[in-house]
C-alpha positions in Angstrom: 21.6 -54.7 -108.6 25.0 -54.2 -110.2 28.0 -52.7 -108.5 27.9 -49.5 -110.6 24.3 -48.7 -109.7 25.0 -49.3 -105.9 27.9 -46.9 -106.1 25.8 -44.3 -107.8 23.1 -44.5 -105.2 25.7 -44.3 -102.4 27.3 -41.2 -104.0 23.9 -39.5 -104.5 22.9 -40.2 -100.9 26.2 -38.7 -99.6 25.9 -35.6 -101.8 22.3 -35.2 -100.7 23.2 -35.4 -97.1 26.0 -32.9 -97.6 23.6 -30.5 -99.4 21.2 -30.8 -96.4 24.0 -30.0 -94.0 25.2 -27.0 -96.0 21.6 -25.7 -96.2 21.1 -26.1 -92.4 24.4 -24.3 -91.7 23.4 -21.4 -93.9 20.0 -21.2 -92.3 21.5 -21.2 -88.8 23.9 -18.4 -89.7 21.1 -16.2 -91.0 19.1 -16.4 -87.8 19.0 -13.4 -85.6 21.8 -13.1 -82.9 20.6 -14.6 -79.6 20.0 -12.3 -76.7 22.9 -12.2 -74.4 24.1 -9.9 -71.6 26.2 -8.1 -74.2 23.2 -7.3 -76.3 21.3 -5.6 -73.5 23.0 -2.3 -73.6 20.6 0.6 -74.2 17.6 -1.5 -73.0 15.6 -1.3 -69.8 17.2 -3.2 -66.9 15.0 -6.0 -65.6 13.7 -5.1 -62.1 14.3 -7.4 -59.3 13.5 -7.6 -55.6 14.8 -9.6 -52.7 16.5 -9.7 -49.4 20.1 -8.8 -48.9 22.5 -10.9 -46.8 22.1 -8.1 -44.2 18.3 -8.9 -44.1 17.3 -5.7 -45.8 14.7 -5.6 -48.6 16.1 -4.3 -51.9 14.1 -3.4 -55.0 16.2 -2.2 -58.0 13.6 0.3 -59.1 13.7 2.0 -55.7 17.5 2.2 -55.8 17.9 4.2 -59.0 18.7 7.7 -57.8 21.9 7.9 -59.8 24.1 5.4 -61.6 23.9 1.9 -60.2 26.3 -0.9 -60.9 24.8 -4.4 -60.8 27.6 -6.9 -60.4 27.2 -10.7 -60.6 29.9 -12.9 -58.9 30.7 -16.2 -57.3 33.3 -16.8 -54.5 35.0 -19.5 -56.7 35.6 -16.9 -59.5 39.2 -15.5 -59.4 38.4 -12.4 -61.5 35.4 -11.7 -59.2 37.8 -11.8 -56.2 40.3 -9.5 -57.9 37.7 -6.8 -58.9 36.0 -6.6 -55.4 38.5 -4.0 -54.0 37.8 -1.8 -57.1 34.0 -2.1 -56.6 34.3 -1.3 -52.9 36.6 1.6 -53.6 34.2 3.1 -56.2 31.2 2.6 -53.9 33.0 4.3 -51.0 34.3 7.2 -53.1 31.0 8.0 -55.1 28.1 6.9 -52.8 27.6 10.5 -51.6 27.2 11.4 -55.3 24.4 8.9 -55.8 26.4 6.0 -57.2 25.4 2.6 -55.9 26.8 -0.9 -56.2 24.4 -3.9 -55.9 26.2 -7.2 -55.8 24.5 -10.5 -56.8 26.0 -13.7 -55.7 25.0 -16.7 -57.8 23.4 -19.3 -55.6 25.8 -19.8 -52.8 24.9 -20.1 -49.1 24.6 -17.1 -46.8 27.6 -18.5 -44.8 29.9 -18.6 -47.9 28.7 -15.2 -49.1 29.1 -13.8 -45.6 32.7 -15.0 -45.4 33.4 -13.4 -48.8 31.8 -10.1 -47.7 34.0 -10.1 -44.5 37.1 -11.1 -46.4 36.8 -8.2 -48.8 35.1 -5.8 -46.3 32.2 -5.0 -48.6 29.9 -2.3 -47.5 27.5 -2.3 -50.5 24.3 -4.6 -50.6 24.8 -8.2 -51.5 21.9 -10.4 -52.6 22.0 -14.2 -53.3 20.3 -15.3 -56.4 19.4 -18.8 -55.2 17.1 -19.7 -58.0 19.0 -18.0 -60.8 16.1 -15.8 -61.8 18.1 -12.5 -61.7 21.0 -14.1 -63.6 18.5 -15.4 -66.2 16.8 -12.0 -66.5 20.1 -10.3 -67.2 21.3 -13.2 -69.5 24.5 -13.6 -67.6 26.8 -16.2 -69.0 30.4 -15.6 -67.8 31.4 -14.2 -64.4 32.0 -11.6 -63.3 29.4 -9.7 -65.2 28.6 -6.0 -64.6 25.8 -3.7 -65.7 25.8 0.1 -65.3 22.2 1.3 -65.0 21.2 5.0 -65.2 18.6 6.7 -63.0 15.9 5.9 -65.5 16.7 2.2 -65.4 18.4 2.0 -68.8 21.5 -0.2 -69.1 24.4 2.1 -70.2 27.3 -0.3 -70.0 27.8 -4.1 -69.9 31.0 -5.9 -69.2 31.8 -9.6 -68.8 35.1 -10.0 -67.1 37.1 -8.3 -64.4 36.5 -4.5 -63.9 39.4 -2.3 -63.2 39.3 0.9 -61.2 40.1 2.9 -64.4 37.1 1.3 -66.2 34.8 2.1 -63.2 36.0 5.7 -63.1 35.3 6.1 -66.8 31.8 4.6 -66.3 30.9 6.8 -63.3 32.2 10.1 -64.6 
């Protein structure tokens, strides 16, 4: 085989490979957006049940008397730490109006979660999602993640990142 023919085969192979890569990239970009926490707004909140750190049974569907904030956190997460006073403040201020906070720790021990609860003087229920099933149901990626659920169980608001008192006030009122 002469040099020209080899060069031509090489060029055609490279161009063919590039064409396949371009086609694949175009195909991937046309696929439907994957479900994430941010795409769950307006949908029914997945129900969950479990024991709180205070050894009380909690079922989400039984808690929906007014607006309920479901907050996912970890003790290693700095934004989670910074938003806890705002969550506790909103819980204390609006609990008599039917507003609830349900806090979900992602897989840490009862001891670590208990230290966190004591440090931030949390009075709302805290559950530990040991197997990650609640996190998976809500498609939580980044922490903290918060979901505001109405009394019918529909997710009204979703936020990944630190919540401020102003944002909470806007959501609740």
